[in-house]
N, C-alpha and C positions, 0 to 999 in steps of 0.2 A: 171217881180211883181209890181205894180202899187200902187202906196201911195194916198190918198185923205183927207181934210180938211187943215187945217194949217199946214205950217210945224212947228214940234215941235224938231229940232235937230238931228230927224234921219238921219244918211248916206242915207237913200235909199232916205229922202229926198230932197235931193240937184239933183240929175236926174232930168229929164223930164218928168218923168214918172206917173207927176201927174193927176187922172185924175177927173170928179164930185166925189162930195159924194153921194154916194147912198140908198139916203133915202129910207127911206122903207123896202127894203131887211134886210133880218134875215141875223143874223151875225153869222157865224159859228161853233161860240162856242158854244155863250152864248141863239142863235135861238128870240132874242127878235131884233124889227128892228132899224136900223140904224138910229140914230136922225140926222138930218144935221149939228149939231154944231161936233158932231162923228171925230177921225182923224180915220185911219187902215189904212187896205192892201185890194187888190183885185188882184186875179191872171190877168196875161194876158190873160188867155184861159178859159175864162167864167167861174175859181173857182168863190164861193161863199164869199164875202163883210168877215173881219175881222176886229170888231172895234179896236182902238189902246187896252183899257185897258180888253179885253180878249186876254189874253196873253194860255190859260187851256193848249194848245196843247204841250207848252214846259216847264208851271212851274209846271203845276198840280194845285189840289187844293191847298186850308190852310192846310187841314190835310195832302197832299200828303206832303207839304213841312215843318210842321213840326214833318212827321213821326209817324202820331199815325194813316194815313189811312192803310187798307189791307196790301199793298201791304210791308208793315212791320207791319203785328201782330196783325193793330190796327180797331177800327172801323168807324173815321171821317174821313169825308169828308170836305162838306163845312158847314158853319157856320149854326145853322140850325134857319128856317124862312125866308131864303134869297131867293129872283129870282136868275135865273142861272146868270144875268148884273150883281148882286150886291156881289154875287158869285166870281165873276170875277173881281172882282175892290178889295176886301178884299184879291185875293189869288195874286193880282197883288201890294196891301200896305205891304202884309207880304215879299213881295222878296224884294219891296225897300227898308225896313229896315232893313232886312239882308243886304244888301249892302251898308248900313251905318257901320256898322260892322266891315267891311274887312277893 
């Protein structure tokens, strides 16, 4: 796994696997173009890039984290009216707030 952007302190960022930011390529999770200022990961074997703020495959949606999605018998997923990138950032923020309570 390679990383791109500025070092944000993750253990991966201390390895020599830094690669140029794949500006313009679509993020694996939000389908929006990676911006020059984004940080994230990209696979070593041609896998698509993932912006750091799109950890959806691990965290799930805001609704999933709040246990109000279909997994828990509810209907909530992402906040209404948000783009996929905005919803991914919202999910990351919910996760970080939960970590603060621990």
